[in-house]
PyMOL Python script that loads the backbone (N, CA, C, O; Angstrom):
from pymol import cmd

cmd.read_pdbstr("""\
ATOM      1  N   UNK A   1     113.265  78.280  79.948  1.00  0.00           N
ATOM      2  CA  UNK A   1     111.926  79.189  79.913  1.00  0.00           C
ATOM      3  C   UNK A   1     110.673  78.159  80.462  1.00  0.00           C
ATOM      4  O   UNK A   1     110.661  76.935  80.594  1.00  0.00           O
ATOM      5  N   UNK A   2     109.717  79.101  80.700  1.00  0.00           N
ATOM      6  CA  UNK A   2     108.485  78.744  81.387  1.00  0.00           C
ATOM      7  C   UNK A   2     107.858  78.387  79.909  1.00  0.00           C
ATOM      8  O   UNK A   2     108.577  78.721  78.968  1.00  0.00           O
ATOM      9  N   UNK A   3     106.623  77.758  79.586  1.00  0.00           N
ATOM     10  CA  UNK A   3     105.691  78.205  78.678  1.00  0.00           C
ATOM     11  C   UNK A   3     105.322  79.397  78.479  1.00  0.00           C
ATOM     12  O   UNK A   3     105.480  80.098  77.479  1.00  0.00           O
ATOM     13  N   UNK A   4     104.770  79.645  79.557  1.00  0.00           N
ATOM     14  CA  UNK A   4     104.094  81.413  79.725  1.00  0.00           C
ATOM     15  C   UNK A   4     105.202  82.264  78.951  1.00  0.00           C
ATOM     16  O   UNK A   4     104.843  82.927  77.978  1.00  0.00           O
ATOM     17  N   UNK A   5     106.619  82.265  79.378  1.00  0.00           N
ATOM     18  CA  UNK A   5     107.614  82.963  78.868  1.00  0.00           C
ATOM     19  C   UNK A   5     107.845  82.774  77.618  1.00  0.00           C
ATOM     20  O   UNK A   5     108.473  83.635  77.003  1.00  0.00           O
ATOM     21  N   UNK A   6     107.419  81.683  77.012  1.00  0.00           N
ATOM     22  CA  UNK A   6     107.837  81.287  75.706  1.00  0.00           C
ATOM     23  C   UNK A   6     106.917  81.645  74.574  1.00  0.00           C
ATOM     24  O   UNK A   6     107.159  81.515  73.374  1.00  0.00           O
ATOM     25  N   UNK A   7     105.575  82.223  75.259  1.00  0.00           N
ATOM     26  CA  UNK A   7     104.581  82.474  74.591  1.00  0.00           C
ATOM     27  C   UNK A   7     104.530  84.384  74.285  1.00  0.00           C
ATOM     28  O   UNK A   7     103.800  85.045  73.546  1.00  0.00           O
ATOM     29  N   UNK A   8     105.532  84.755  75.125  1.00  0.00           N
ATOM     30  CA  UNK A   8     105.871  86.056  74.941  1.00  0.00           C
ATOM     31  C   UNK A   8     106.316  86.661  73.713  1.00  0.00           C
ATOM     32  O   UNK A   8     107.269  86.015  73.280  1.00  0.00           O
ATOM     33  N   UNK A   9     105.992  87.726  72.906  1.00  0.00           N
ATOM     34  CA  UNK A   9     106.363  88.400  71.760  1.00  0.00           C
ATOM     35  C   UNK A   9     106.678  89.816  71.960  1.00  0.00           C
ATOM     36  O   UNK A   9     106.004  90.602  72.625  1.00  0.00           O
ATOM     37  N   UNK A  10     107.750  90.071  71.332  1.00  0.00           N
ATOM     38  CA  UNK A  10     108.191  91.592  70.840  1.00  0.00           C
ATOM     39  C   UNK A  10     106.925  92.377  69.904  1.00  0.00           C
ATOM     40  O   UNK A  10     106.376  91.900  68.911  1.00  0.00           O
ATOM     41  N   UNK A  11     106.723  93.373  70.379  1.00  0.00           N
ATOM     42  CA  UNK A  11     105.568  93.991  69.742  1.00  0.00           C
ATOM     43  C   UNK A  11     106.322  95.264  68.953  1.00  0.00           C
ATOM     44  O   UNK A  11     107.503  95.504  69.206  1.00  0.00           O
ATOM     45  N   UNK A  12     105.575  96.062  67.989  1.00  0.00           N
ATOM     46  CA  UNK A  12     106.136  97.343  67.779  1.00  0.00           C
ATOM     47  C   UNK A  12     104.871  98.100  67.615  1.00  0.00           C
ATOM     48  O   UNK A  12     104.939  99.314  67.419  1.00  0.00           O
ATOM     49  N   UNK A  13     103.562  97.417  67.685  1.00  0.00           N
ATOM     50  CA  UNK A  13     102.232  98.392  67.424  1.00  0.00           C
ATOM     51  C   UNK A  13     101.252  98.087  68.557  1.00  0.00           C
ATOM     52  O   UNK A  13     100.713  97.017  68.841  1.00  0.00           O
ATOM     53  N   UNK A  14     101.191  98.836  68.916  1.00  0.00           N
ATOM     54  CA  UNK A  14     100.348  98.568  70.474  1.00  0.00           C
ATOM     55  C   UNK A  14      98.962  99.006  70.605  1.00  0.00           C
ATOM     56  O   UNK A  14      98.348  98.865  71.663  1.00  0.00           O
ATOM     57  N   UNK A  15      98.463  99.524  69.581  1.00  0.00           N
ATOM     58  CA  UNK A  15      96.914 100.064  69.417  1.00  0.00           C
ATOM     59  C   UNK A  15      96.071  98.796  70.045  1.00  0.00           C
ATOM     60  O   UNK A  15      95.185  99.385  70.664  1.00  0.00           O
ATOM     61  N   UNK A  16      95.892  97.665  70.196  1.00  0.00           N
ATOM     62  CA  UNK A  16      95.165  97.116  70.319  1.00  0.00           C
ATOM     63  C   UNK A  16      95.299  96.316  72.145  1.00  0.00           C
ATOM     64  O   UNK A  16      94.547  95.562  72.763  1.00  0.00           O
ATOM     65  N   UNK A  17      96.665  96.974  72.491  1.00  0.00           N
ATOM     66  CA  UNK A  17      97.017  96.574  73.752  1.00  0.00           C
ATOM     67  C   UNK A  17      96.664  97.253  74.989  1.00  0.00           C
ATOM     68  O   UNK A  17      96.083  98.333  74.876  1.00  0.00           O
ATOM     69  N   UNK A  18      96.923  96.794  76.171  1.00  0.00           N
ATOM     70  CA  UNK A  18      96.639  97.381  77.599  1.00  0.00           C
ATOM     71  C   UNK A  18      98.099  97.189  78.262  1.00  0.00           C
ATOM     72  O   UNK A  18      98.742  96.189  78.580  1.00  0.00           O
ATOM     73  N   UNK A  19      98.375  98.729  78.341  1.00  0.00           N
ATOM     74  CA  UNK A  19      99.884  98.955  78.997  1.00  0.00           C
ATOM     75  C   UNK A  19      99.607  98.216  80.715  1.00  0.00           C
ATOM     76  O   UNK A  19      98.544  98.294  81.332  1.00  0.00           O
ATOM     77  N   UNK A  20     100.516  97.721  81.064  1.00  0.00           N
ATOM     78  CA  UNK A  20     100.742  97.121  82.224  1.00  0.00           C
ATOM     79  C   UNK A  20     102.103  97.955  83.172  1.00  0.00           C
ATOM     80  O   UNK A  20     101.916  98.021  84.387  1.00  0.00           O
ATOM     81  N   UNK A  21     103.121  98.424  82.739  1.00  0.00           N
ATOM     82  CA  UNK A  21     104.028  98.771  83.030  1.00  0.00           C
ATOM     83  C   UNK A  21     105.782  98.863  82.412  1.00  0.00           C
ATOM     84  O   UNK A  21     106.255  98.001  81.671  1.00  0.00           O
ATOM     85  N   UNK A  22     106.242  99.590  82.705  1.00  0.00           N
ATOM     86  CA  UNK A  22     107.666  99.806  82.120  1.00  0.00           C
ATOM     87  C   UNK A  22     108.611  98.822  83.107  1.00  0.00           C
ATOM     88  O   UNK A  22     108.385  98.371  84.230  1.00  0.00           O
ATOM     89  N   UNK A  23     109.590  98.704  82.346  1.00  0.00           N
ATOM     90  CA  UNK A  23     110.600  97.399  83.295  1.00  0.00           C
ATOM     91  C   UNK A  23     112.077  98.116  83.140  1.00  0.00           C
ATOM     92  O   UNK A  23     112.072  99.282  82.746  1.00  0.00           O
ATOM     93  N   UNK A  24     113.107  97.604  83.374  1.00  0.00           N
ATOM     94  CA  UNK A  24     114.553  97.723  83.648  1.00  0.00           C
ATOM     95  C   UNK A  24     115.337  96.846  83.794  1.00  0.00           C
ATOM     96  O   UNK A  24     115.448  96.316  84.900  1.00  0.00           O
ATOM     97  N   UNK A  25     116.159  96.416  82.640  1.00  0.00           N
ATOM     98  CA  UNK A  25     116.750  95.225  82.948  1.00  0.00           C
ATOM     99  C   UNK A  25     118.646  95.280  82.372  1.00  0.00           C
ATOM    100  O   UNK A  25     118.848  95.762  81.257  1.00  0.00           O
ATOM    101  N   UNK A  26     119.638  94.870  83.037  1.00  0.00           N
ATOM    102  CA  UNK A  26     120.851  94.805  82.460  1.00  0.00           C
ATOM    103  C   UNK A  26     121.209  93.473  82.383  1.00  0.00           C
ATOM    104  O   UNK A  26     120.855  92.680  83.255  1.00  0.00           O
ATOM    105  N   UNK A  27     122.202  92.981  80.958  1.00  0.00           N
ATOM    106  CA  UNK A  27     122.312  91.950  80.617  1.00  0.00           C
ATOM    107  C   UNK A  27     123.807  91.667  80.083  1.00  0.00           C
ATOM    108  O   UNK A  27     124.002  92.216  78.999  1.00  0.00           O
ATOM    109  N   UNK A  28     124.784  91.027  80.524  1.00  0.00           N
ATOM    110  CA  UNK A  28     126.208  90.673  80.285  1.00  0.00           C
ATOM    111  C   UNK A  28     126.261  90.623  78.627  1.00  0.00           C
ATOM    112  O   UNK A  28     127.244  91.135  78.092  1.00  0.00           O
ATOM    113  N   UNK A  29     124.841  89.792  77.478  1.00  0.00           N
ATOM    114  CA  UNK A  29     125.235  90.045  76.354  1.00  0.00           C
ATOM    115  C   UNK A  29     123.743  90.017  75.774  1.00  0.00           C
ATOM    116  O   UNK A  29     122.696  89.581  76.255  1.00  0.00           O
ATOM    117  N   UNK A  30     124.101  90.778  74.308  1.00  0.00           N
ATOM    118  CA  UNK A  30     122.528  90.902  74.091  1.00  0.00           C
ATOM    119  C   UNK A  30     122.151  89.869  73.158  1.00  0.00           C
ATOM    120  O   UNK A  30     121.282  90.122  72.324  1.00  0.00           O
ATOM    121  N   UNK A  31     122.535  89.076  73.186  1.00  0.00           N
ATOM    122  CA  UNK A  31     121.395  87.651  73.085  1.00  0.00           C
ATOM    123  C   UNK A  31     120.486  87.278  74.478  1.00  0.00           C
ATOM    124  O   UNK A  31     119.792  86.261  74.494  1.00  0.00           O
ATOM    125  N   UNK A  32     120.532  87.878  75.236  1.00  0.00           N
ATOM    126  CA  UNK A  32     120.019  87.388  76.392  1.00  0.00           C
ATOM    127  C   UNK A  32     118.507  88.701  76.842  1.00  0.00           C
ATOM    128  O   UNK A  32     117.810  88.720  77.856  1.00  0.00           O
ATOM    129  N   UNK A  33     118.473  89.546  75.728  1.00  0.00           N
ATOM    130  CA  UNK A  33     117.385  90.228  75.940  1.00  0.00           C
ATOM    131  C   UNK A  33     116.125  89.493  76.133  1.00  0.00           C
ATOM    132  O   UNK A  33     115.505  89.263  77.171  1.00  0.00           O
ATOM    133  N   UNK A  34     115.887  89.185  74.958  1.00  0.00           N
ATOM    134  CA  UNK A  34     114.745  88.679  75.022  1.00  0.00           C
ATOM    135  C   UNK A  34     114.418  87.282  76.087  1.00  0.00           C
ATOM    136  O   UNK A  34     113.240  86.977  76.273  1.00  0.00           O
ATOM    137  N   UNK A  35     115.318  86.629  76.629  1.00  0.00           N
ATOM    138  CA  UNK A  35     114.803  85.525  77.372  1.00  0.00           C
ATOM    139  C   UNK A  35     114.403  86.921  79.071  1.00  0.00           C
ATOM    140  O   UNK A  35     113.343  86.957  79.695  1.00  0.00           O
ATOM    141  N   UNK A  36     115.685  87.842  79.337  1.00  0.00           N
ATOM    142  CA  UNK A  36     115.095  88.649  80.474  1.00  0.00           C
ATOM    143  C   UNK A  36     113.628  89.439  80.364  1.00  0.00           C
ATOM    144  O   UNK A  36     112.698  89.437  81.170  1.00  0.00           O
ATOM    145  N   UNK A  37     113.777  90.231  78.854  1.00  0.00           N
ATOM    146  CA  UNK A  37     112.251  90.766  78.682  1.00  0.00           C
ATOM    147  C   UNK A  37     110.935  89.904  79.001  1.00  0.00           C
ATOM    148  O   UNK A  37     109.914  90.339  79.535  1.00  0.00           O
ATOM    149  N   UNK A  38     111.218  88.313  78.469  1.00  0.00           N
ATOM    150  CA  UNK A  38     110.268  87.519  78.607  1.00  0.00           C
ATOM    151  C   UNK A  38     109.795  86.999  79.869  1.00  0.00           C
ATOM    152  O   UNK A  38     108.653  86.618  80.127  1.00  0.00           O
ATOM    153  N   UNK A  39     110.556  87.022  80.439  1.00  0.00           N
ATOM    154  CA  UNK A  39     110.746  86.883  82.355  1.00  0.00           C
ATOM    155  C   UNK A  39     109.778  87.750  82.937  1.00  0.00           C
ATOM    156  O   UNK A  39     108.670  87.472  83.395  1.00  0.00           O
ATOM    157  N   UNK A  40     110.550  89.182  82.819  1.00  0.00           N
ATOM    158  CA  UNK A  40     109.862  90.095  83.544  1.00  0.00           C
ATOM    159  C   UNK A  40     108.573  90.250  83.040  1.00  0.00           C
ATOM    160  O   UNK A  40     107.886  90.795  83.903  1.00  0.00           O
ATOM    161  N   UNK A  41     107.964  90.024  82.070  1.00  0.00           N
ATOM    162  CA  UNK A  41     106.717  90.424  80.964  1.00  0.00           C
ATOM    163  C   UNK A  41     105.706  89.171  81.633  1.00  0.00           C
ATOM    164  O   UNK A  41     104.597  89.440  82.096  1.00  0.00           O
ATOM    165  N   UNK A  42     106.067  88.270  81.616  1.00  0.00           N
ATOM    166  CA  UNK A  42     105.162  87.011  82.641  1.00  0.00           C
ATOM    167  C   UNK A  42     104.935  87.248  83.803  1.00  0.00           C
ATOM    168  O   UNK A  42     103.968  86.840  84.447  1.00  0.00           O
ATOM    169  N   UNK A  43     105.769  87.902  84.160  1.00  0.00           N
ATOM    170  CA  UNK A  43     105.772  87.872  85.589  1.00  0.00           C
ATOM    171  C   UNK A  43     105.060  88.875  85.915  1.00  0.00           C
ATOM    172  O   UNK A  43     104.185  88.905  86.781  1.00  0.00           O
ATOM    173  N   UNK A  44     105.461  89.830  85.141  1.00  0.00           N
ATOM    174  CA  UNK A  44     103.762  90.949  85.501  1.00  0.00           C
ATOM    175  C   UNK A  44     102.793  90.939  84.825  1.00  0.00           C
ATOM    176  O   UNK A  44     102.154  91.970  84.615  1.00  0.00           O
ATOM    177  N   UNK A  45     102.397  89.543  84.234  1.00  0.00           N
ATOM    178  CA  UNK A  45     100.950  89.387  83.887  1.00  0.00           C
ATOM    179  C   UNK A  45     100.960  90.119  82.380  1.00  0.00           C
ATOM    180  O   UNK A  45      99.961  90.796  82.134  1.00  0.00           O
ATOM    181  N   UNK A  46     101.751  90.063  81.594  1.00  0.00           N
ATOM    182  CA  UNK A  46     101.836  90.379  80.372  1.00  0.00           C
ATOM    183  C   UNK A  46     102.262  89.834  79.117  1.00  0.00           C
ATOM    184  O   UNK A  46     103.407  89.388  79.190  1.00  0.00           O
ATOM    185  N   UNK A  47     101.598  89.692  77.713  1.00  0.00           N
ATOM    186  CA  UNK A  47     102.089  88.791  77.179  1.00  0.00           C
ATOM    187  C   UNK A  47     103.029  89.164  75.904  1.00  0.00           C
ATOM    188  O   UNK A  47     103.499  88.428  75.037  1.00  0.00           O
ATOM    189  N   UNK A  48     103.125  90.418  76.078  1.00  0.00           N
ATOM    190  CA  UNK A  48     103.856  90.790  74.756  1.00  0.00           C
ATOM    191  C   UNK A  48     104.901  92.569  75.541  1.00  0.00           C
ATOM    192  O   UNK A  48     104.617  93.345  76.453  1.00  0.00           O
ATOM    193  N   UNK A  49     105.827  92.507  74.770  1.00  0.00           N
ATOM    194  CA  UNK A  49     106.958  93.729  75.257  1.00  0.00           C
ATOM    195  C   UNK A  49     106.876  94.569  73.992  1.00  0.00           C
ATOM    196  O   UNK A  49     106.541  94.145  72.886  1.00  0.00           O
ATOM    197  N   UNK A  50     107.234  95.847  74.303  1.00  0.00           N
ATOM    198  CA  UNK A  50     107.705  96.654  73.071  1.00  0.00           C
ATOM    199  C   UNK A  50     109.349  97.045  74.095  1.00  0.00           C
ATOM    200  O   UNK A  50     109.432  97.185  75.315  1.00  0.00           O
ATOM    201  N   UNK A  51     110.659  97.147  72.873  1.00  0.00           N
ATOM    202  CA  UNK A  51     111.586  97.717  73.436  1.00  0.00           C
ATOM    203  C   UNK A  51     111.727  99.307  73.525  1.00  0.00           C
ATOM    204  O   UNK A  51     111.492  99.746  72.399  1.00  0.00           O
ATOM    205  N   UNK A  52     111.987 100.239  74.323  1.00  0.00           N
ATOM    206  CA  UNK A  52     111.991 101.389  74.264  1.00  0.00           C
ATOM    207  C   UNK A  52     113.483 101.826  74.493  1.00  0.00           C
ATOM    208  O   UNK A  52     113.436 103.056  74.517  1.00  0.00           O
ATOM    209  N   UNK A  53     114.366 101.553  74.615  1.00  0.00           N
ATOM    210  CA  UNK A  53     115.565 102.276  74.791  1.00  0.00           C
ATOM    211  C   UNK A  53     116.203 100.547  75.039  1.00  0.00           C
ATOM    212  O   UNK A  53     115.542  99.626  75.519  1.00  0.00           O
ATOM    213  N   UNK A  54     118.005 100.450  74.441  1.00  0.00           N
ATOM    214  CA  UNK A  54     118.669  99.642  74.391  1.00  0.00           C
ATOM    215  C   UNK A  54     119.998 100.388  74.005  1.00  0.00           C
ATOM    216  O   UNK A  54     120.175 101.115  73.028  1.00  0.00           O
ATOM    217  N   UNK A  55     120.993 100.006  75.102  1.00  0.00           N
ATOM    218  CA  UNK A  55     122.184 100.521  74.835  1.00  0.00           C
ATOM    219  C   UNK A  55     123.295  99.920  75.618  1.00  0.00           C
ATOM    220  O   UNK A  55     123.141  99.461  76.750  1.00  0.00           O
ATOM    221  N   UNK A  56     124.369  99.938  75.000  1.00  0.00           N
ATOM    222  CA  UNK A  56     125.639  99.587  75.545  1.00  0.00           C
ATOM    223  C   UNK A  56     126.066 100.132  76.289  1.00  0.00           C
ATOM    224  O   UNK A  56     126.052 101.326  75.992  1.00  0.00           O
ATOM    225  N   UNK A  57     126.794  99.814  77.836  1.00  0.00           N
ATOM    226  CA  UNK A  57     127.592 100.887  78.541  1.00  0.00           C
ATOM    227  C   UNK A  57     128.634 100.135  79.033  1.00  0.00           C
ATOM    228  O   UNK A  57     128.621  98.906  79.110  1.00  0.00           O
ATOM    229  N   UNK A  58     129.872 101.123  79.489  1.00  0.00           N
ATOM    230  CA  UNK A  58     130.736 100.356  79.702  1.00  0.00           C
ATOM    231  C   UNK A  58     131.190 101.169  81.008  1.00  0.00           C
ATOM    232  O   UNK A  58     131.586 102.334  80.974  1.00  0.00           O
ATOM    233  N   UNK A  59     131.052 100.229  82.393  1.00  0.00           N
ATOM    234  CA  UNK A  59     131.414 100.515  83.753  1.00  0.00           C
ATOM    235  C   UNK A  59     132.038  99.433  83.999  1.00  0.00           C
ATOM    236  O   UNK A  59     131.750  98.266  83.733  1.00  0.00           O
ATOM    237  N   UNK A  60     133.151 100.011  84.667  1.00  0.00           N
ATOM    238  CA  UNK A  60     134.228  99.536  85.377  1.00  0.00           C
ATOM    239  C   UNK A  60     135.006  98.217  84.481  1.00  0.00           C
ATOM    240  O   UNK A  60     135.378  97.186  85.040  1.00  0.00           O
ATOM    241  N   UNK A  61     135.177  98.504  82.868  1.00  0.00           N
ATOM    242  CA  UNK A  61     135.421  97.711  82.521  1.00  0.00           C
ATOM    243  C   UNK A  61     134.340  96.360  81.930  1.00  0.00           C
ATOM    244  O   UNK A  61     134.782  95.790  80.932  1.00  0.00           O
ATOM    245  N   UNK A  62     133.435  96.010  82.296  1.00  0.00           N
ATOM    246  CA  UNK A  62     132.673  95.238  81.917  1.00  0.00           C
ATOM    247  C   UNK A  62     131.436  95.902  80.878  1.00  0.00           C
ATOM    248  O   UNK A  62     130.931  97.015  81.026  1.00  0.00           O
ATOM    249  N   UNK A  63     131.115  94.944  79.837  1.00  0.00           N
ATOM    250  CA  UNK A  63     129.985  95.699  78.857  1.00  0.00           C
ATOM    251  C   UNK A  63     128.814  95.404  79.282  1.00  0.00           C
ATOM    252  O   UNK A  63     128.739  94.176  79.225  1.00  0.00           O
ATOM    253  N   UNK A  64     127.874  95.824  79.670  1.00  0.00           N
ATOM    254  CA  UNK A  64     126.653  95.498  80.009  1.00  0.00           C
ATOM    255  C   UNK A  64     125.619  95.975  78.652  1.00  0.00           C
ATOM    256  O   UNK A  64     125.968  96.923  77.950  1.00  0.00           O
ATOM    257  N   UNK A  65     124.541  95.344  78.416  1.00  0.00           N
ATOM    258  CA  UNK A  65     123.289  95.878  77.674  1.00  0.00           C
ATOM    259  C   UNK A  65     122.203  96.067  78.358  1.00  0.00           C
ATOM    260  O   UNK A  65     121.578  95.199  78.966  1.00  0.00           O
ATOM    261  N   UNK A  66     121.883  97.503  78.259  1.00  0.00           N
ATOM    262  CA  UNK A  66     120.838  98.184  79.296  1.00  0.00           C
ATOM    263  C   UNK A  66     119.628  98.157  78.715  1.00  0.00           C
ATOM    264  O   UNK A  66     119.756  98.806  77.676  1.00  0.00           O
ATOM    265  N   UNK A  67     118.604  97.795  78.799  1.00  0.00           N
ATOM    266  CA  UNK A  67     117.498  97.997  78.261  1.00  0.00           C
ATOM    267  C   UNK A  67     116.147  98.381  78.784  1.00  0.00           C
ATOM    268  O   UNK A  67     116.115  98.411  80.015  1.00  0.00           O
ATOM    269  N   UNK A  68     115.052  98.675  78.198  1.00  0.00           N
ATOM    270  CA  UNK A  68     114.475  99.387  79.203  1.00  0.00           C
ATOM    271  C   UNK A  68     112.936  98.947  78.192  1.00  0.00           C
ATOM    272  O   UNK A  68     112.966  99.393  77.045  1.00  0.00           O
ATOM    273  N   UNK A  69     111.912  98.285  78.506  1.00  0.00           N
ATOM    274  CA  UNK A  69     110.577  97.951  78.017  1.00  0.00           C
ATOM    275  C   UNK A  69     109.601  98.346  78.381  1.00  0.00           C
ATOM    276  O   UNK A  69     109.515  98.628  79.576  1.00  0.00           O
ATOM    277  N   UNK A  70     108.319  98.554  77.401  1.00  0.00           N
ATOM    278  CA  UNK A  70     107.160  98.351  78.268  1.00  0.00           C
ATOM    279  C   UNK A  70     106.402  97.121  78.279  1.00  0.00           C
ATOM    280  O   UNK A  70     106.830  96.394  77.383  1.00  0.00           O
ATOM    281  N   UNK A  71     105.447  96.580  78.924  1.00  0.00           N
ATOM    282  CA  UNK A  71     105.026  95.191  79.172  1.00  0.00           C
ATOM    283  C   UNK A  71     103.539  95.916  78.942  1.00  0.00           C
ATOM    284  O   UNK A  71     103.116  96.995  79.356  1.00  0.00           O
ATOM    285  N   UNK A  72     102.774  94.655  77.927  1.00  0.00           N
ATOM    286  CA  UNK A  72     101.272  95.254  77.511  1.00  0.00           C
ATOM    287  C   UNK A  72     100.478  93.566  77.555  1.00  0.00           C
ATOM    288  O   UNK A  72     101.015  92.458  77.521  1.00  0.00           O
ATOM    289  N   UNK A  73      99.251  93.888  77.630  1.00  0.00           N
ATOM    290  CA  UNK A  73      98.926  92.422  77.492  1.00  0.00           C
ATOM    291  C   UNK A  73      98.043  92.791  76.231  1.00  0.00           C
ATOM    292  O   UNK A  73      97.558  93.881  75.928  1.00  0.00           O
ATOM    293  N   UNK A  74      97.981  91.699  75.651  1.00  0.00           N
ATOM    294  CA  UNK A  74      97.313  92.304  73.867  1.00  0.00           C
ATOM    295  C   UNK A  74      96.297  90.949  73.468  1.00  0.00           C
ATOM    296  O   UNK A  74      95.447  91.126  72.596  1.00  0.00           O
ATOM    297  N   UNK A  75      96.377  90.034  73.920  1.00  0.00           N
ATOM    298  CA  UNK A  75      95.297  89.060  73.686  1.00  0.00           C
ATOM    299  C   UNK A  75      94.213  88.587  74.582  1.00  0.00           C
ATOM    300  O   UNK A  75      93.401  87.754  74.181  1.00  0.00           O
TER     301      UNK A  75
END
""", "prot")
cmd.dss("prot")
cmd.show_as("cartoon", "prot")
cmd.util.cbc("prot")
cmd.orient("prot")
């Protein structure tokens, strides 16, 4: 991860933050969620994200974790 991606945090309270956009991604293992969320957040110019939905899906016998996040600028 880049230094910018390492400083990305997951938040639950967004009152003092500016919304940037929502993003969607799929990963093959739930442990990779933060990595991809941090990467997408940094690329969008944010410094925090909030998980909106997260679910596992069985497609063609492959388990995928699908996640929707909201990206914010809080600092």
